[in-house]
N, C-alpha and C positions, 0 to 999 in steps of 0.2 A: 347915737348916732343920728338918726333923721328926726331930730326936734329942730323944725325951722320955724316957731312961734306957731303965725299964724297963716306963713305964706305957703300957699301951694305951690310947687314948680307945673311947668306943665310939657317937662321936657326934662329927663334922667340923665346922661352921660355917667356909665361905666366903662372904665377903664384900668386895666394892668399890665406892667410889663411885665419883658421876660425874664426877672429875675424876682418877680411876687411871690412864685412858686413856681415848684416842678410837682405835674402831680403824682400823684401816691394811692390813690384811688383810679375810678372809670366813671362816666357819666351812667354808668348801670348800677354800679355799685350806690353812687349815691341815689338814684333814684329809688332803688329800692327798697330805700329807708323811710317810705311813705306810713306813717299810720292812717288806720282807716278808725272811723264812732263806730258804734256799735252795731250800725246796720251793715259794717262791712262794704260799703258803696264810697260815703262822703269822705274823701279829708279829714282829717283834726289838725289841723295848719302849726296848732300850737304847740300841738304833741310832736308833728316832722320837725318843727323848727325843735323843739329840744332832744333829740335824736339826731342831728345833724351833728357831726365833728368839726370844728372850727377848724384842727390839725391837716383835715384831709382835703386836699385841693379843691376837687369837686363839689363834694360837698359845704363849704364856704361860699366857694359860687351859687351856689343849688340856695345857702340861706339866705345870702345876700340877695339875688331877685327875686327871692318871697318878699324877704322884706319891704323894698322897693315897691313891689308890687300891692303889698298890702296897705305902707303907706300913704301911696301917691296910684292910687287906683284908673286916677283917667290921665296921668303923667304918662308920654311915648317915652318908651325906655333904649338909648341905644350904645350899644355894646361894641367898645374899641378893642381891635384883637392887637395882641404883641405885635410894635411894628419889627421888620428884620435885622439882622443883628450882622457885622461884621464876619463871623467867626464861621456862619452854616447858612446854606442856602435853604435846610430843611426846615420845616415848622415841625416842633415837638407835637405830644399827644396830647400837651397841655394847650397848647392853639385851638387843636380839633375838640376838646372834649367843651373847651370855655364856650365856643362856636354855638357848638350842638347844646348844651343848657342854656343857652343866652336866645335859640331860637325856641325853645321849648318855653320858654315863658314872655315871648313877644317882644322881644328887642331885636331892633334894625342894627343889623350887622357891619360898623366899619372896618373891613379889613385893612391892618397896619402894615402887614407886612406884605402884599398885593394890590393894592392901591394907594400908599401913602408917597412913591417913586423912592423911598430911604433902598437902599439895594448897597449887599456886598461889593459889587463894582466897585464904586467908591470908596471905600469905607476899609482901614485897617482895624484890628485889633489892634487893642490897649495904646492906641494910637488916635492923635489925629486923624481927620477923615473928612472929607466934604460934609457927611451931615449928620456925623458922627463925633463928639467928642474921645471917646474912648474905644467905639466900637462898639460900645453899648446904647447907652444915652445920648439923644439927641442934641446936637449944640442950636446956634440958633438960628440956622437955615435949615436945621431939620425940625425941630418946634414950628416955625413957618408953614412947611411943609403938612403935619403933621395939621396943624387949623388950616388949612386952605382946604384939605380934603375933611375933614369933619362941618366947616360951614359947608361944602358944598353939597355931602348928605344930609345936612340941617333941608338948606333950600329945598334938593328933592323931594321931603319925604315928608317935612313939619305942615300939621295942621292943625289950627288949632279948634280946642274941643266947640263943639254945638257951630263948625262951620259943616256943610255937609252939601250935600250936589244939588240942594232946592235952592242954594244961597246966591 
């Protein structure tokens, strides 16, 4: 999955939709799957990755973030949290757990539900709305809102590696 030949990205954008999984575990249970080396202080990364269950929401998110960090240690990682849906104003635990996991691995958070501008006020579940084509998936206007939000975050946070305060 992380094979990109000789290309090393400066930026990785991690994004899930609300239908990419429902939480069937918790942040704490996923973090408890840490395997330590014999010194009981150092994390055995490969053993920890092997211990994580791909069928568990938080464990699979942790595994993804660990692999991204392992493959691209100098890349800035942006995590786009799922957008608002037309059927509910409430965010589920998956949203909360994904944000918690993303922060744990140093990701810059782009909160699709709170900052994109897609709200249930203008959309209808299972029907065409202003920004969603079926109450869940963005139409062209919704995709443009998402793109502008992501671009704004990239402009606000991106610092190429090697550029620092002394330049």
